[in-house]
N, C-alpha and C positions, 0 to 999 in steps of 0.2 A: 234466517235464510242467508247463506253466504253469497257474496258477489265475487269471490276469488276463484280462479281456475285451480284445479287440482293438478294441473300439468303445465309444463314449461314450453309446450309446442304451440304453433299457430293453430287456431281452431280448425282450419281447413286441413292441415296436416294430420291433426289428431283424428278427425272424422274419416279421412281417406285411409289412414292406416288402420282404423277400426274396421272399415269396410273390407280392406284387404285381408286382415286377420280373420274376419268372419267368413270370408270365402275359403280360407285355408281350413277353418274350423268345420265348415260344411263338407269340404272335400275329404276330411279325415274323420268324419262323424262315425263311420262304422267302427273305428277303433276307439275313439274318445267316448262314445256312448257307453262303452263297457266299464268305464271307470267312474262315471257320474250318472246316477239314475235320472237326473233332471236334464241332462244334455241329450235332448231328443231333437227330432227333425222339426217339430213344432217350435221348440225353443229357439233353434237356429234361425228359422224363418221369421219369428217375431223379433229377434235381435236385428236381423238384416233389415226388416221393415222400419224398426225404430231408428236405425242409423240413416236410412234413406230419407225418412221424414225429417230428421234433424238437418240433413244436408239441403233438402228442398225448401223447408219452411222456416228454419232458424238461421242457417249459415248465410251471412251477408245481409241479414235483415237491417234496414236503416231505421232503427228505433227512434232516432232523433229527428226524423223528417217532420212530423207534426209539431214538434217543439220548435224547430226552426221556423216553420210557417207561422206559429203563434207569436214568436219573437219578432218576426218580420212585420206582422200585423200591428203589433204593439208599437214598433218603431214608426210605422206609417201614420199612427195617431200622434205619437210623441213629437215628431218634427213640426207638424202644423200647429200643435198646441203650444209648443215653445215659441214658435214664430209669432202667433197671435198674442200671447202673453207679453212678449217683449215689445210688440208694436203698441199694445194697449198702454203699457207702462210709459213708453215714450210720449204718447199723447197726453196722458195724465200729468206727466212732469212738465210738459209745455203749457197745458191749460191752467195748471195751478202753480206756475212758477213764481207768481207774485203773492202766493199764500202758503208759505213754507209749512206752517203748523198744520194746516188742513191737508196739504200734500202728504206730509208724514203720516197723518192719521189714516188717510185713504189707503196708502200703501201697506200700512200695518193691518188694517181691517181686512183687506182683500188677500193677505198672505204673501205679498211680494217681499216685504222686508226680511222675513224669517226664512223663506224657502227659495227665492229666486236664484241665489248664488249656486245652490246645489242643483237646481233645475238646469242651469246653464252648463253644469258638469255632467248632464245627462243622467241624473239620479232619478229613476222612475218613481220611486216611493215619494220623494220630495215633490215631484210633479203632481202626483195624485193628491197629496196633502194640500198643495197650493190650490188645485182645481176645486177641491171640496170646500176649502175655506172660502174661496171666491164665491162659489155657488151659494153657500149658507149665509154669507155676510153681505151679499149684494142686495140691499134693501131697495124698495121702490124710491125712497128718498135719495139714496146714493145714486141710483140709476138716473133719476131726474137731474141730479147735480152734474153727473158726467155728460149726459147727452145734451144738456143745455149749452154746453161749451162747443158743441158741433160733433161730438163723438158718435159714430154710427151705432145704434142699438143692436144691429145685426151682429156686430163683433162681440158684444157682451153675451148675446144669446148663444153664439157659436162656442164660446169658451165654457159656458155652463153645460152645454151638450157634451163637451169633451170629458167632463168629470165622470159620468156614468159609463161612457164608451171606454175610457181608459181603465176604469176600475174593472169592468168585465173582461177586457183583454188581458189585464194583469192576472186576474183570477184564473183564466184559461191557461195562461202560461205556467203559473205555479202548479196548477193541477196536473198539467202534462209533464212537468218535471218529476212529480211523484210517480205518475204512470210509467214514464220512461225508466225510472229506477227499478220499478217492479218488473217490467218486461225484461230488462237487462238481467235481473236476478233469476227470473224464470228460465231464460236461455242458458245461463251459467249452470243452473241446477241440472238441466237436461244434458248438457255437454259433460258435466262432471259425472253424472250417473252412467253415461255411455263409457267414459274412460275407465271409471272404477270397475265396471262390469267386465270390460275387455282385459284390463290388467289382471283381474282375478282368473279369467280364462287362460291368459298367457302364463301366469305363474304355475298353474296346475299342468297345462299342456307342455310347457317347456321342461318341467320336471319329469313328466312322463316320457318325453323324447330326449332326455339328457344324454343318451348314448347315440342319438341320431342327429348329427349336427345340422343337416339340411332342414329337417322338420323342426328342430328346436329353434332355428333362426326365424322360421315362419311365425313363431309365437313369442318372439322377443321384440317388444314394442319399439325400442330405440333402433334396432336393426332394420325393422320394416320401414320406419321413417327415413333412415339413412339411405336405404336402397331406393326409396321413392325419389328422394332429392337427387341421388346420383343419376337416376334414370332421366330426370328432368334436365339436368345439366348436359347429359349426353345427347338429348334430343334438341337442346338449344345451345349449341356451342358458341362460345364468345368469338366474335370475328376479330 
């Protein structure tokens, strides 16, 4: 399924030009219906409805809104998690400053040594890895060793909670990324189908009206868009 447009116009210009051409098509249907058996009033109305639906339901759709919300939620978890991890590491370094070997072992066991630098660079994957290593390796014995120095056990529990919350938020974000890509492709397919259908009508109708310049221009896509843009400039003159 392609994600590339078949046209070089803005989506809004393409759709409005398609709408304009469809109106011309309907106005000249009594003539045009004689050259194509499927160019009926029902066909014209269905085409008109298809373009209206695309304008109303696909044009301007903010497909990234939910993704932005998910990313924002992830960031609201990421910031306090980073803060608490940094605060905890500082306390551990102070409490075990006279026992360097044990300090090194604790930081390795809880995931600080390998992941903290990336976490400080706001690497979400590194943060999830650190949180899960912390959760899995924080034994009762290590908890007792840390809290016996005066560290508040609530801080440890809060960091453990971040692991599942961060994981779920990240899964939601990654899922929405795929959904967003899918929706974007679906919209592109709809727009491409409309453009392709209208271009086909234009080629046949323009050929039919090749000796009638005014009507031929009504079925020349580039000229319809050019006239639309000229009309906009005329209605919005530069001061």
